N, C-alpha and C positions, 0 to 999 in steps of 0.2 A: 504493500500500500504506500509506504514512504517513497519507494522508488518511482511510483506513478506520479505522486504529488511533486516530487523533485523534477520529473520530466515536464509536467504541465507548467510548473513555475519557470523553468528554463525556456520553454517554448514561448511563454507569455512575454518574457523579457525580449526575446528576439523579435516577436511580433511588434511590440511597442517601439523598438529601435527602428524597425523597417517603416512603421507608420510615421515616426518623427522625420526620418530621412526623406520619405515621400512628401511630407508636408513642406519641408524646407525646399525640396526641389520644385514643388508647385509654386511656392512663393517666389523663388528665384526666377522662374521662367515667366510667370504671368503677372506678378505684382511688384517687381523690383526694377523699375525703369532707370534708376539712378546709377546702377553698376552694370556696365556692359559685360564684364568678364563673368560674373556669376549668372547673368541671364543667358549667356552663350554656353557656359560650362557650369551648370548647376552642381551644387555640393562641392566639387573639387576646386571651384573658383575661390571658395572661402580660404583655402590654404594659401593662396597667393597673398591675400590681404593679411593673413596671420603672419606669414614670413616677412612681409613688408613692415608690419608694425614692430617686430622684434629685430629687424635688420640692423639698426644702430648698435644694439647690444651684442648681436652676433659678430659684427665687425670689430667692435671694441675689445671683446674678450677672446675671440677665436681667430680673427682674420688679420687685423692690422698689426704691423710690426711695431717695435718699441719706439721708433722715431717718426711714425707715419701720421698719427692722428692730429687733428686740429680742433679747437684752438690750442690745447695742451696735450702733448703726446704722453705715452705711458711712462717714459723715463722722467719727464718733468713732474708729472703727478706723483710718481713714486718718490721723487726727492722731497717734495713738499710733505707727503704723508709721513715719510720716515723722519724728517726734521721736526714735524709737529708732534710726533710720538717720542722724540729723542732716541730714535733707534739708529742703527748704522746706516748712514746715507752715502756711503762710499760706493764705488764700482770697481770691479777687478778686471784684470787682463787687458787694460787699455780701453780707450774710447771706441765706441761703435759709430761715432759720427763720421760723416764724409767731410773731412777737413779741407777738401778741395772745392767744396760747394760754394757758390756765390754767397756773399754776405757773411761767410764764416769769419769770426773774429779771433784774433790772436793777441793775448795780453803779454806785453814785454816785461818779463821779470828782471830784477837787478841781479848783478853778480853777487853782491852782498846785501841781504835783506835788512830791513829796519830792525833794530834791536830795542826791545822794551826794557826800560830800567826797572829797578826794584820798587821805586815809588810811583811808577806810572799808573794812571787810572785803569788801564787794561790789564795790569798785573792782577788786580783784584776782581775785575769784571771784564771778561774777554769779549763781551758784547756791548760794552759802553761806547756809543758813538753818536753824540748829538749833532745837530745841524751846525755847520760852521758859520752860517749867517743868521742874522736876527730879523724877523719880520717886523716892519714898522719902525726900525731904528733910524733909517735915513730920513723918513718923513716926520720924525719926532712925534710919533703917536704916544698917547699917554700910557698905554700898556703894551710895550713891545714884547715880542714873544720869540724865544728860540726853541724850536721843537727839540724835545729831549731824545728823539730818535730820528735817524735819517730814513727809516722805513716806517711808514704809517698806513692807516686804513683809508682807502679812497671812498668817494661818495657813493653810498648805497642806502636807499631810503627804507625807513620802517613803512611797511605796506608792500614794497617790492620784496623785502626780506621779512621773515617772520619775527615775532617778538623775541622768541628764545634765541634766534640766530643773532639778532642785534645785541641782545644782552650779553651773549657769549663773547662777541667781538669786543664790546666795550670793556668788560671785565678783563679780558685778555690784553687789550691795549693798555689798560691801567698797569697791569703787572709788567708789561714790556716797556713802560715809559713812553709809549707812542700816543699820537693824537688819533682821534676817530672823527672822520668827516661824516656829517649826518646824512648827506644826500639831500635832495630837494623835497623830501616828504615832511620836513619839520623836525623839531627836537622832541623826541618821545621820552618817556620815563626810562626806556631801555638804553638810551644814549647817556643816561645821567647817573651811572653807577660809580663814577670816580675818575675816568680817563679824561685827559684834555680833549676838548671838542672844537672842531672847526665847523661853524654853522654855515650851511650851504643852502642857497635858494636859487630858484630859476624863475621862469616867466609866470608860474602859478603863484609865487610868493607865499607858499605854504608855511604856516607858522608865524608869518609877519604880514598877513593878508587882511586888508580892510573889508568892510561889508560890501564894498563895490568891486571886490576882486583885485584891486590894485595894491601896490606896496604901501604899508603903513609904518612911518618912522616911529610913531608912538609905540606900536607893538614891538618894533625892533629894540627900542630903548628898554622897554619893560622886560623883554625876553633876556637881554644881556644882563640887566641889573639883578634879575631873579636867579640867573644861572651862571655863577662865577666860573663854572667849568668851561664856558665858551671863551676861547683864547684868540680866535680870529674869525673873520667872516669872509665867505667866498661867494661871488656872484657867478652863476653859471650862464655863460653866453651860448655854449653848445657843448655836446659830449660826443665822444668818438663813435658811439653806436648809431646815432641819428642826428648829426649836426644840422641845424636849421629846420628841424621838424618838431612841431608841437605834439600834443597827445591829448587823449581823453581818459579820465579816470571814471569808469562806469559807476553809476549810483549803487548798483548791486554789490560792489566790492567795498563800499564805504561803511565800515562798522562804526559804532558810536565812538570807539577809541580813536580810530583813524580820523574821524570827523573832528574830534577835539584837538588832536595834534596838528592837523593841517588847517584847521580853521574854516571848515566847509560844512555844508548841510548834509545830513544823513539821507541816503537814498537818492540824491540828486547828482546827475552827471556833472563833472567838473572839467573844464577846458584848460589845458596848459597851451597857450598860443605859441606860435613859432618865434615871436618877437616880444621884447619887453615893452611894457607901457610906461615904465619909469624913465626911459631914455630911448632915443632913436638915432643918435649920432655919437661919434667918438668924444667930442667935447662934452656932450651931455653925460656920457658914461663917466668921464673923469670927475665932473661936478657931483654926480651921484655917489661915487666912491668917497670923495672928500666929505660929503655931507654925512655919510654913515660913520666915517672915521671920527669926525668931529663930535658927533652925537654919542658915540659909544666909547671912544678912546681906544678901540681895538684896531689892529692891522686889518686891512681889507684887500682882498685879492680877486682875481678873475680866473675862471676856468674856461678853456676853449679848445676845440679841435681846430686844425689849421688847413686852410685851403688857399684862397686869394690873400695877397699880402699887402694890398694898398692900405687897408685900415690899420694893420699892424704898424706900417710906416707912419701913419698919422698919429697913432697912439704914442709911439716912441718920440716923435717930434714934439708933441704937446707936453709930454713928461719932461723932456729936456728943457723946454722953454719956461715951463711954469713951476717945475719941481713939485708937481702934484701927480696923483695917479695911483695905480695898484702897488701894494707893498710886496705882493707875491703873484706869480703867474703860473698856473697849472696848465701844462700842455698835455692834452689827451690825444692818444693815438687813434687813428681811424680804423683800427683793427676790429672795432666793435667790442662792447664790454657787457656789463651786467644788464643794461637796459635792453628790453625787447625792441626790435626794429625790423622794418622791411628789409629783405635781403639786398635790394638795390642800394639802400643806404649803408648797411653794415659792410657790404662788399666793395663799394665803389666811391662813396662820398667822403671827402677829406683825406688828408695825407696820413700814411703810417707815422708812428711817433718819430722815428729816426729822421725822416725828411722834414716833418712839420717843425720839430724842435730846432733842427739846425737852421732852417729858414728864419724862424723868429729870433733865435739867438744872434744870428748875424746882423739882423736889423738893429737890435738893441746895442750891439757892439759898435756899429757905425755911429750911433748916437752917444756912445760912451755912458751907457746906462746900466751895464750888467752888474756892477758892484752894488747898486742900489736896490736890486730886485732879488728876491729869493725865487729861484726857478724850481718848480715841482714837476716831476716827470711821472706820467701815468700811461701805461700801455704795454702789458705783458713783460714788465721789467722785474718781476718778483723772484729773480734768481741772481746769485752773486756775480757771475761773469757779465750778465746783461746790465746789472746795476753798475759795475765798474765802468763799462762802456758809457753808460749814461752820465756818470760823474765826470768822465774824461771829456765829454762833450759839453759840459757846463751845468748839469743838473746839481741842485743842492739837497734835494730830498726826493725820495721815491714813494709814490702812493700805489698800493696794491689793492685790488678788488677781488677778482676771481681767484687769485692765489690765496687770499685770506679765506674765501669761502671753501676752497679745497682743504685748507688746514683744519676747518671745523667739521669736515665730513662730506662736502660736495663730491659727487661722483661723476660730474660732467655729463649728466643725463640730457642736458640741453632742452629741458622742458620748463624753463623758468617762466615763460609767458603763459603757461597753461594752468597755473595754480595747483599742479600735481607733482611738485618736486618730491621725489622719493626720500630724500634725506631730510625733509622738513625745513630746509633753509629758505627757499624762495617760494613760499606758499603761506596762505593764511588758514589752511586746513588744520584744525586743532589736533586731529588724530595724528597727522603726519609730523606735526611739531613735537609731539611727545617723545619722539625718538632722540631729541637733542638733550643731552645731559649737560647743563650749563657749566657746572664746575669743571667737568672733564674737558669740554670743548674750549673753554676759556684758557685752560692750561695748554691745550694743543696750539692755540693761536700764539700764546706767549712763547712756547718752545720753538715754533716756526720762526718768529721774529728773532728770538735769541740766536738760533743756529744760523739764520740768514745773515745777521749782522756779524756774527763770529767769523763765518767763512769769508764774508766780504772784507773784513779787517785782515784776515790771513792773506788774501790776495793783495790787499793794500801794502802790507808789510813785505810781502815777497817782491813787490815792485820798488821797495826802498822808501816808502812813505809812511807817515804816521796816521793820516786821515784821508778818506777817499776824496775829499775836496782837492787834494794835491795832485790827483791824476791830471795829465795833460793829453792833448790830442796825439802826441807822439808815442804815448804808452800803449796804444791799441792799434793794431793793423787790421785791415779789412780785405778779404779776398773778393775781388771784383769779377772773377771768372776763372782764372787759373793762376799758377804760381808766378807767372810773369806780370800779373796784374794786381799784386798785393801792394797796398799802399796804406799809409797811416790814416787815421780819422781826419787829420788836417788836410791831407791831399785829396781825400775822397769827398769831403763835404765843404772844402774851400774856406776854412777859417781856423784860427787858433783860439783856444779857450782863454778867457780873461782870468788871470790868477786870483784866487780868493785870499783875502786878508786873514791868514791863519797863522798863529804863533805856535801853540802847542795844545794838546788835549787837556792838560791840567787847567788851562785857563777856561776852557769850556765847562769843566766840571764845577768851577767856582762862580760861574755866571749867575747873577742874582735873578735874572728873568728867564732862567732855563726851565722849560716845561718837563713834565714827566716825573719819574720816580726819584730822580737825583736832586730834586728841588730842596 
C-alpha cells in the first residue's frame, strides 16, 4: 500500500511540474510581447536572461584576470581589503603588471634613502603625515585649517550612502586623523561623531537651503556655529561622474530623516539644477566665496571636474588681481565616481584626473598662485604609487571615495543606483544595512588609511624625502608607449611643480591649527 501511495505522490509531482512548464510556455508565446527571445524560445529563453543577470558576477569571480576589471581590478581591491584588515598586503614572485604598457609609471628611488632620526615624529607613528599646506592661511581666514592627514574621505552624501556606512566612515576618519567630506546631501548626525568635517554643497544647497530652494547665508552661519567639527566649506561646481548635469531626488526616497538633513519636504521630488542660483559668473563665484568666508571664518574651496579652461584662466587672473578666491581647489577626475550617471557622461564628459589636474595647475603656475592654494586630488588615487605621482604633480592632499567604500566592505557590485547594494553601503534598505558592523568597519577604514599613509611614506623615504610634498616632476617617469618613449612627468605634461614651503615634519606636528588626532 505504501509503495502505491509513494508512486501516486511521485507521479503527482511530475504532473504538477509539467503543468507549470506548460503554463509558462503558454505565457511566453501568447502573453509576453515585451521579450522576443522567450516568445520565440519559450522556457529555454529564460536561461538567457538568468545568465545575463549573473554575468557580472561570473566574470568577476571566474573569468576576468587579476588586472583586467574596471573600475578597480582584483589586485587593487585585494590590496585595499588586506590593508583594511591589517593583513599581509605584499605580493610575491615579482609584479604581474605589463611594465611596458602606456601610462605605466616608474618612481625614481634615491641611492641612499631618507633616514629617520630617533626623535622624528614617524619614529613613533609611521603613518603620521599631515598636509604641508594650510587652508585659509594666505587669505587670512579667521580659522585656518591644516588637514591632519594627507589622505581623506571624498564627498559622499548621506542618502546616497546608508546611515551605518556614513557613521563607519566618520568614526574611522576620526581614528585616522582625517577629514570627512559630507557630500552635497547635508550634514547628518552620522557625519558628526568626532572627525573633522568639510561641509560640501552643490546646486541643491542641501543643509543650507532656504524655503525658496536657494542658498541661505543665515542657515550656513547657524550650521557652522552649531557644529564646530566643520573645518572648511566646499562648493561643488561639478563632479567627475556627471559634470554639468543636475539631478532629481524622487519624493519616494525622501525619508523624514533625509528631509530634515537636506532641508526639503517629505515625499516631494527635489530638483538639483545643473547650475547654481547663487552665482553665474566667475567674478560672482569669487564674491560668493568671500562672503561665506567672511561670515563663517572658515576656509572655502571649490570642487570641479575639468574640461574647457577659459574660466579657469579667468579665475586665476581674478585671484591674482584681487587676492581673493578659493582657499583650496579639489580637482575631480572624469573617470566617474560614486555618483550615478548616464554612461555618456561617466565615459566621455570631462578630463581624467591626470590631464585635468595638470591643465589647471599650469594655469595657476603662470599666475604665480600655486603656493596660495591647497590642491586636493580626487580620482582613483587611493593607492601609494598613484598618490606619489599625484604629489609629484602638485597635489597637497588626496581624497578617496570608492576606495574608502571598499575598505568598509564594498564588493564593487556596481548597483549603487538601484538601492540594492548587497553590502549595505549604498542603499537605504534597513535589512541590507544591518550587515554593517560599525565598530568593525570603522577600524577597517582606519587601518586602510594607516597602511596607505605608511606605504606612501616608505616610498617617500626611498626617494630620499621626508614628506610627499617634496616629490618633484623629475621623480616619476611615465611610459608613453615603449621604452624609447619614457619621459618624466615634467616632459610628459609640460610643467615643473612649484616647490612647497616645507621645513620638517616636526614643525607640522607642532602646528596649532593642525586638524585630526594630533591636535
